[in-house]
N, C-alpha and C positions, 0 to 999 in steps of 0.2 A: 477587575477580577481576572483570575487566571483559570483557564480550562485545560483539561487533558484531553487530547485527541489521538487517534491511531490512524495513520494514513498508509494505504497500499499504492506502491508505484510499479508499474510494469512497462516494458518496451520490447518490441521485437522487430524493429527496422533500424538499418544503418548501424552505427557505432552504439550498440546498446548500453554499454557500460558508461559511455560519455553521456548519453540521454539521462541516465539515472543520476550521475554526478552533477549535470546542469540543473536538474530539478531540485535535488537537494541543496545546491548552492543558492538557487532563487528563493527557496523557502527559507533558508537560514538568513539571507539578506534582508528579510522583512522584519522591521523592528517590533512588530507585535507578535512575533512567533519565535520560539527557541526549540531546536531539536535536541531532546534529551536522551533518545536511544535509537539506534539504527540496527537492523538485522544484518546477518550475512546476506549475500546475493544468491539467489536460487535460480536455476534455469528450469524452465517449466514447459511442459507440452501445451499446445493451444487447447482451449476449452470452447465448445460451441462451434464456431467456424474453424475446422481443423486444417484446411487447406492453406497453411501459412507457417512462417518460421516459429522456432521456439522463442519463448519470452524469457527475459531476465526480470525477476521481481524482488522487491524489499518491502519491508514494513518499517515505518518510523513511528515513534512516540514524540508528540510535540506538546509544549506548553504555549498557550496562546491567550491573548486578550480578546481575539476575534470571536464573535458569535458564530454559530454553525453555518449560517447563510454567507457571512463574510469569508470564512474559511473555504467554503465551497467555491465562491467568486475567485478567491486567490488560486485555487487549484485549477479551475477552468482558465484563468489568465496564464498560468504557466504552460497548460497544455497548448494554448494558442501560440504562445511565444516560442515554443519548441516544435511548431509545425504540425500539431495534431489535426488530422482530418477525420471527421465521422462519416465514412462511406459505406462501410459494411458492419452490421451489428456484430460485435465480439471480433472484428476484423483487425488487420495489421494496424499498429500505431507507433509513432515515434515516442510518445509517452502517454501514460494514463495514470491520473491521481484520483483515487477514491478515499473518501472518509469512511472509515470502518465504524469507528466508535467516536462519540463526543461526549466526554464527561458522564459516562454511564447513563445517558439519557436516551429516551425514545422519542424521536422527531419524525413526524410525517407531514410533509408538505407537498405541494405540486412538483417542486424541483429537488427535494431532498428526502431520503429515507435513511435513518440512523436507528439501530445499526444497519450497515449495509445489507440489503435484502437477501443476497445470496452468499454472504460470507461463510456461513455455517456449512456450505456445500462446496467449498473450494480449498482444496489442500494448499494451493499456491498462496492463499491468504493465511490459512491457519498455521502453517508450518513456520514461517517467519515471525508471526504475531506470537506464538508460543515460545520461541526463541527469545524474544525480548521481554516477554512478561508471562511466565508459565502459570502464574496464579490468576490471571485475568478471567473474568467470566462475562458472558453476554446477558444483556438485560433480558428478563422473562424466560431465560433457559437455565434450568437447575442441573446442568451437567458441566463438569470441567471440559476446557477446550480440547484437551488430550483425548478424552472419550468421544467427543464430537469428530475429531480428526480420524480416530480409529475406525469410525463407521463410514468414512469416505472411501469408495472403491478406487479412485484413480490417484492415490498419494504416491505411488511409484513414479508418477509423472513429474514429480518435483525432486530435483537433484541439487545438492549444494554445488554451487559454482565458484564462489569465492568466499572464504571464511573471514569474518570480521577479525582484524588482527591487532586492534588497539582500542583505546578508549575514546579518541577524538572522532567527531562525526565524520570527517574526511578521510581517516585512517584507512577506511575500506577501499578508497579509490587511489591510494598511494601504491607505487610499485614496490 
């Protein structure tokens, strides 16, 4: 069975673009996962803990044979592989991979909440998500994503950093 999921990737340490590229490559190299769409790269102001560098963020649409918990495990494995340390809540990170949506399902377990519990409050998630799928809706919310985004006060903190310039998954990371 094939499922559709949306992932948010963010980084604000070291070579940020390289961390995004490496995470995308590690996802793409998984035989049970295929990246079907990738947003442009956005530079965003930090949220929560603000005494840190700006982030680069992208959103991916993926098709996968993995169930939601297996996908979460894969995301956490990539974070560890790329040196992610969880020291400060919402603090600096080499890479962060979050499952935003999974097959338009509501999932609530001890380790996983889908849709992502704060995604509707975060312009750095909604802007790239709307870019790759403007018609997408959130389970249990009867508003278009664009209307939800319009109500978020900090959307000016999300700036286009590098526009997607081709159809291939890695076209974004080519010079």
